N, C-alpha and C positions, 0 to 999 in steps of 0.2 A: 766929682764922681768919675770912676774909671770906666771907659767905654768897653763894651763887650768885646770888640775886636782886640783891644789891648789885653784883656783878660785871656782871650784865646791865645794870643801870642805868648803871654807869660806861661800859660799852661803847657803849650807846646815846648817851650824852652825847658820847663821842668822835666817833661817827659824825656827830652833828648839828653839832658844832663844825667838823668837817672837810668838811662839805658832803654827807653821805650817800654812803657808799662805792659804792652801786650806780650813782651818776652819775659815778664817777671812771673814767678810762681804765685798763683792765686790760692791754690789749695795744695795740700800734700798729695792729693790724688793725681794719678797720671792721666786720667781721663774720666769718662762717665763711669760711675760706680755701678755695681750690680743693683738691679731693682730688688726691693725687699721681698723675701719669700713669705714673710708674714705681714699681712696688710689688711686693712678694712676694705671690703669691696665698695666700689662706687654705688651710691644709693640711687634709687629710681626717682626719688622726689627731691627737688631742689630745697636747700636749706642753708643753714650756716653753722659751722663749727669753728673752734678757736684752737690754735696752736701757739704756744709761747716758747720762744727759742732765744738763746744768747750765744753770740759768737764774735766777741770783740766789739768794736765801735758799732753802735746801732745804726749809724747812717748807711753803711754798706749792706748790712743784713736786710734792713728795711728796703733798700733799693732793689736787691735781688728779688725779694718776694713780691714787690709791687709789679714786677714784670712777669709773673707767673700766671698763666691762664687758670681761672678758677678761684684766684685770690681776689677778693673784692675790696679789702681794706687792710692796711697795715699801720700799726701804731707803735712808735718808738717809746720805750719806757724803762722801768726798773722792776726787777723782781729778785726775791731772795732775802730782803731785809724788811724793816718796819716802815710804816707810813710816814713817820715823822722825819725819817732820813732820806726819803725818796725825792731828793733834789740834786741837781747836777753837781753843784759845788761840793756837797757833802759826799756824794757817791764817788766823785773823782779822788777823794782822799784814800779810797781803797779799803776802808775799815768798817763799812756799813753792813756788809753781807750782801748788798745788792750787786747784781750783774746788769750791765746795759743789755736790754732785751727788746724783742719785738713781739707784738701780739698780732698774729696772722689770722684774719677772718677769711675762711674759705668755704666754698660750696662743695660738699662731699659728692655731689652728683657730677662735678666737673673734674675734681682732682682729689686724690686720696691723701690721707695723712702720711702714709708711707712714702708716697712720691715727693711730698714736701721734705721729708727727711733725706731722701735721695738727693734732692737739689741742695739741701743744707750742707751735707757732707761733701758733695762733688764740687760746689761752687762757692759757698758763702764763707767758709773758714778752713783753717788747718786744725783738725781735731787732735793733733798730736802736741800742740803747744799748750803748756800749762800756765795758767794765769797770765796770758798775754795773747795778742794776735798782732803779728807784724810789728809795727813801730809802737804799738800801745801795750804798756806793761802795767800789771796790777790785777788783783782779784776781781775787780769790776769788769775786766775784759775776759774772764774765763768763759769756756764754752759749757753750756748747760741746755739740756732738754727738760723743761718744766712740764711734766705730764699732768693733764687735767682729769684723767679718769683711768680706770684699769685697762681699757683697750689701748690707750696711748702708751701706757707703761709697757704693756706686752709687746706692742709693735716696735717701740723704740729699743727696748732691751734686746729683742730678737735681732734687730737690724745691726746694733753695735756688735753683737755676738757673731753675726754673719760676716760683717766686714773684718772683724778680728780673725776669724777662721780663714778667710780668704787672703789674709795678709795684704789688704787693700792699701795700707799705709806703711811707710818704712819704719815707723815707731809706734808704740802703743797708743791707742785712742784714750785720751784723758777727759773726754766730754762727760760731764756728770749727768746722771738721770735722777731728777729730784721732783717730788710732788709739788705742784703749784699751790702756794698759799695765797698769793695776791699778786696783782700786776698793777703798777702805778704809771699812768701816762707821763711822759717827759714834758718838759716845758715846750710851749708852742713853737719856739724857734728851732727846735730839733726835729719837728715833724716834716717829713717829705724833704729832708735837707738835700738829698741828691738831686731832686727835681728842681729845687729852688736855687741851688748853687752849683750848677754843672761845671763851672770853670774854676772852682776852688781847687788849688793845687793838691790838697789832700784827697779830694774826691777824684780828681783826674788820675792820680797815681795809684791810690789804694782801692777805690770802689768802682770806677768805670770799668776796669778790667774784669771785675766780677760779673757785671751785667753783660759784658761782651762774651765772657766765658759761658754764661747761661744760654745766650743766643746760639753759641757754637755747639754746645753739648746737648741742649734740649730744644731744638728748633720747633718741635711740635708743642712745646709748653710755653714758648716765649710770646709775650704780647708787648708790642712796641709802646703802647700808651697805657700807663697804669690806670 
């Protein structure tokens, strides 16, 4: 078994070879994006709502939202295809219709759906990349907002239009807006992968900078312990 100190040293070496991850682009956005002008107001009563989002490998997207205040649970999984193909080996082939996705359970009294989308576009992905994110290529890594109701569709559609009008990104936003049909949790070894494997070189280089970016851009939303 490799010691943690050895893993830390390997991870540091990877970062140095790749040019220090903190200097690498995490999103195509140059900074914190505008807050949505169309959003659902925070509720007076605590409860639970669900957002389903896809933006590349689900490890990093899951990690970002696990560190957002008001988010109480995040599940990595698959959406966009059928139940019988919702398995990692098949999804990885890129022809199942599934996208690696996350199911975000949040309290609308603490954080709004629109704020989650602001975090999503500011930190979690580059919405101008088509059928890929960073080193990961294929339709299973496409960016999608799977809306669960009319309100989510309205808020997400308005926000994409707002970002487009503001020319928030140097290229067109290709994030899809699609009705949610079903969400299928991924295998157990994919859940909370960032927390369980913090020294994995892929996590260190691709996903740790996203969480650091969240803390930098949204300090009022950041929670250290998921």
